[in-house]
C-alpha positions as CSV (number, residue, x, y, z in Angstrom):
1,X,205.0,28.1,97.3
2,X,206.2,27.7,93.7
3,X,205.9,24.5,91.8
4,X,209.0,22.4,91.4
5,X,211.0,22.8,88.1
6,X,210.5,20.1,85.5
7,X,213.7,18.0,85.4
8,X,215.3,17.2,82.1
9,X,218.1,14.7,81.8
10,X,220.3,15.1,78.7
11,X,222.3,12.0,77.6
12,X,224.8,13.5,75.1
13,X,228.5,13.2,74.7
14,X,229.1,16.5,72.9
15,X,229.9,19.2,75.5
16,X,228.9,22.1,73.2
17,X,225.4,20.7,72.6
18,X,225.1,20.1,76.4
19,X,226.2,23.7,77.1
20,X,223.7,25.1,74.5
21,X,220.9,23.0,76.0
22,X,221.8,23.9,79.6
23,X,221.6,27.6,78.8
24,X,218.5,27.4,76.7
25,X,216.5,25.1,78.9
26,X,217.7,26.6,82.1
27,X,216.5,30.0,81.0
28,X,213.0,28.5,80.4
29,X,212.7,27.2,84.0
30,X,213.9,23.6,83.6
31,X,216.3,21.8,85.9
32,X,219.0,20.4,83.7
33,X,220.9,17.2,84.4
34,X,223.7,15.8,82.2
35,X,225.2,12.4,81.3
36,X,228.1,11.8,78.8
37,X,227.4,8.1,78.1
38,X,224.5,5.7,77.8
39,X,225.3,3.8,81.0
40,X,225.7,7.0,83.0
41,X,222.4,8.2,81.6
42,X,220.6,5.0,82.6
43,X,222.1,5.3,86.1
44,X,221.1,9.0,86.4
45,X,217.6,8.3,85.1
46,X,217.1,5.6,87.8
47,X,218.6,7.8,90.6
48,X,217.1,11.2,89.7
49,X,213.7,10.2,88.1
50,X,213.6,13.1,85.6
51,X,210.4,14.3,83.9
52,X,211.9,13.9,80.4
53,X,215.1,12.6,78.7
54,X,216.8,14.1,75.7
55,X,218.9,11.4,74.1
56,X,221.6,11.4,71.4
57,X,221.9,8.2,69.4
58,X,225.7,8.3,68.8
59,X,227.0,7.7,72.3
60,X,230.6,6.5,73.0
61,X,229.7,3.3,74.9
62,X,226.4,2.1,73.5
63,X,223.9,2.8,70.8
64,X,221.1,5.2,71.7
65,X,218.5,2.7,70.6
66,X,219.9,0.3,73.3
67,X,219.5,3.1,75.9
68,X,215.8,3.5,74.8
69,X,215.1,-0.2,75.1
70,X,216.9,-0.4,78.5
71,X,214.9,2.6,79.9
72,X,211.6,1.2,78.5
73,X,212.1,-1.9,80.6
74,X,211.1,0.1,83.7
75,X,210.5,3.8,82.8
76,X,207.5,5.4,81.1
77,X,208.9,8.9,81.1
78,X,209.1,10.8,77.7
79,X,212.2,10.2,75.6
80,X,213.0,12.8,72.9
81,X,215.8,11.7,70.6
82,X,218.1,14.6,69.4
83,X,220.5,13.3,66.8
84,X,222.5,14.2,63.7
85,X,221.5,11.0,62.1
86,X,219.0,11.6,59.4
87,X,218.5,8.1,57.9
88,X,214.9,7.1,58.0
89,X,215.7,3.6,59.2
90,X,217.5,5.0,62.3
91,X,214.6,7.3,63.2
92,X,212.1,4.5,62.8
93,X,214.3,2.1,64.9
94,X,214.4,4.7,67.8
95,X,210.7,5.4,67.7
96,X,209.8,1.7,67.4
97,X,212.1,1.0,70.4
98,X,210.0,3.3,72.5
99,X,211.2,6.9,72.0
100,X,208.4,9.4,71.9
101,X,209.8,11.9,69.4
102,X,212.8,12.5,67.2
103,X,214.4,15.9,66.3
104,X,217.3,16.1,63.9
105,X,220.4,18.3,64.4
106,X,220.8,21.1,63.7
107,X,217.7,22.2,65.5
108,X,216.1,25.4,66.7
109,X,215.5,25.9,70.4
110,X,211.9,27.1,69.7
111,X,211.0,23.8,68.1
112,X,212.8,21.8,70.8
113,X,210.8,23.6,73.5
114,X,207.6,23.0,71.6
115,X,208.3,19.3,71.4
116,X,209.2,19.2,75.1
117,X,206.0,20.9,76.1
118,X,204.0,18.4,74.0
119,X,205.8,15.4,75.5
120,X,205.4,16.6,79.1
121,X,201.7,17.4,78.5
122,X,201.2,13.9,77.1
123,X,203.0,12.3,80.1
124,X,201.0,14.4,82.6
125,X,197.6,13.7,81.0
126,X,198.0,9.9,81.5
127,X,195.1,7.5,81.0
128,X,192.5,9.8,82.6
129,X,193.2,12.8,80.4
130,X,190.4,14.9,79.0
131,X,188.6,13.2,76.1
132,X,188.4,16.5,74.1
133,X,191.3,17.4,71.9
134,X,191.3,20.8,70.1
135,X,193.7,22.6,67.9
136,X,192.8,25.7,65.8
137,X,189.3,25.0,64.4
138,X,189.5,21.2,64.8
139,X,187.8,19.5,67.8
140,X,187.8,15.8,68.5
141,X,185.7,14.5,71.4
142,X,186.8,10.9,72.0
143,X,184.1,10.2,74.6
144,X,181.3,11.2,72.2
145,X,183.2,9.9,69.1
146,X,182.5,13.3,67.5
147,X,184.7,15.4,65.2
148,X,184.0,19.1,64.6
149,X,185.6,21.3,62.0
150,X,184.7,25.0,62.3
151,X,181.9,23.9,64.6
152,X,180.4,21.7,62.0
153,X,180.3,17.9,62.4
154,X,182.5,15.8,60.1
155,X,181.4,12.3,59.1
156,X,184.2,9.8,59.2
157,X,184.1,6.1,58.5
158,X,184.9,3.8,61.4
159,X,188.5,3.2,60.1
160,X,189.0,6.9,59.4
161,X,187.9,7.7,63.0
162,X,190.1,5.0,64.5
163,X,193.1,6.4,62.7
164,X,192.3,10.0,63.8
165,X,191.7,8.9,67.4
166,X,195.0,7.1,67.5
167,X,196.8,10.2,66.4
168,X,194.8,12.3,68.9
169,X,195.9,10.0,71.7
170,X,199.5,10.7,70.8
171,X,199.0,14.3,69.6
172,X,202.2,16.2,68.8
173,X,204.3,13.0,68.8
174,X,205.6,11.1,65.8
175,X,204.0,7.7,65.1
176,X,205.7,5.4,62.7
177,X,203.9,3.7,59.8
178,X,204.2,0.4,61.6
179,X,202.9,1.8,64.9
180,X,199.8,3.2,63.2
181,X,199.1,0.1,61.1
182,X,199.4,-2.2,64.2
183,X,197.2,0.0,66.3
184,X,194.5,0.7,63.7
185,X,194.5,-2.4,61.5
186,X,196.1,-4.9,63.8
187,X,199.5,-6.7,64.1
188,X,198.9,-8.7,60.9
189,X,198.9,-5.5,58.8
190,X,202.1,-3.9,60.1
191,X,203.6,-3.8,56.6
192,X,200.5,-2.8,54.7
193,X,201.5,0.8,54.2
194,X,199.2,1.4,51.3
195,X,196.2,1.2,53.7
196,X,197.7,4.0,55.7
197,X,198.3,6.2,52.6
198,X,194.8,5.8,51.4
199,X,193.1,6.6,54.7
200,X,195.4,9.4,55.5
201,X,194.5,11.0,52.1
202,X,190.8,10.5,52.9
203,X,191.2,12.1,56.3
204,X,193.1,15.1,54.9
205,X,190.4,15.6,52.2
206,X,187.8,15.9,55.0
207,X,189.8,17.9,57.6
208,X,192.3,20.0,55.8
209,X,191.6,23.3,53.9
210,X,194.4,22.4,51.5
211,X,195.2,18.6,51.7
212,X,198.4,19.1,49.8
213,X,199.7,21.5,52.5
214,X,198.2,20.0,55.7
215,X,197.8,22.1,58.9
216,X,196.8,19.2,61.2
217,X,197.9,15.8,59.7
218,X,201.7,16.3,59.3
219,X,204.0,13.9,57.4
220,X,207.3,12.9,58.9
221,X,208.9,11.9,55.6
222,X,209.8,8.2,55.4
223,X,208.9,7.7,59.1
224,X,205.3,8.3,59.8
225,X,202.8,11.0,60.8
226,X,202.2,13.5,63.6
227,X,199.0,15.3,64.6
228,X,199.8,19.0,65.2
229,X,199.1,19.8,68.8
230,X,199.8,23.6,68.8
C-alpha cells in the first residue's frame, strides 16, 4: 500500500502562479489544494489539515502576515511565504510572525521544492528527532555536544556552540537576527545585532573553507541566517 501524498495548501490570489504550482508540485507527487483569499485559506487549513502551506503576502482580503498569526494560534504546520515583496522589513515581519521560510518571486521550482523538502523534514522530525545533523563534511552531534569537520573535532566556545546548535535545530530554514539573538543571548539582547555578526564571523572562520563564500552558514541579506541542509 503506497504512502499518502503530502498535502500542500496554496493561499494565492494569482491564478497563473497557482496553475504553475499545481503543475509543478503535482508532478512531484504532492496533493495540491488552493485558496484565493486569506480567510478562505484559513478555513481550508482548518478543514483539510495540510502538511504545508504556501502563502502569498499580498492577498485581496487581508495581509499575509495576519494569516500567519491566525494560523499560528492553533497550527504548527510549516508555512512557506512566496511573495513578490522584497523589502527586508516585510520578510522579517512574516518570519517573526511565525512563517518558517520566505522565498521571493520570481522563483525556480527546484529551489521551491528544496525548501519544501526541508520544511517537511523539519516538521516530521519533531522534538524527538535524531540528535545528529550532517551536511557535506560537517557533523554536529547535539547529544554529545560534538562538532566534527572532515572527521576532526572543532573546538567552539559555549556561545559559538549555542549559536550553531540553534541553527542546527532549524536547519534549512531562515532565522531572523532577532530570533537568533533572543534564543542564544536572551530576550534582553534582541536588538544587539553586533553580537551576532561577531560570533557568526568566528563560526565561519572555524567551519568554512572560505569564510567569505560560506558553504554552510548562509546569509539572508538584511533578514538573518540559514544553515544549509542539503
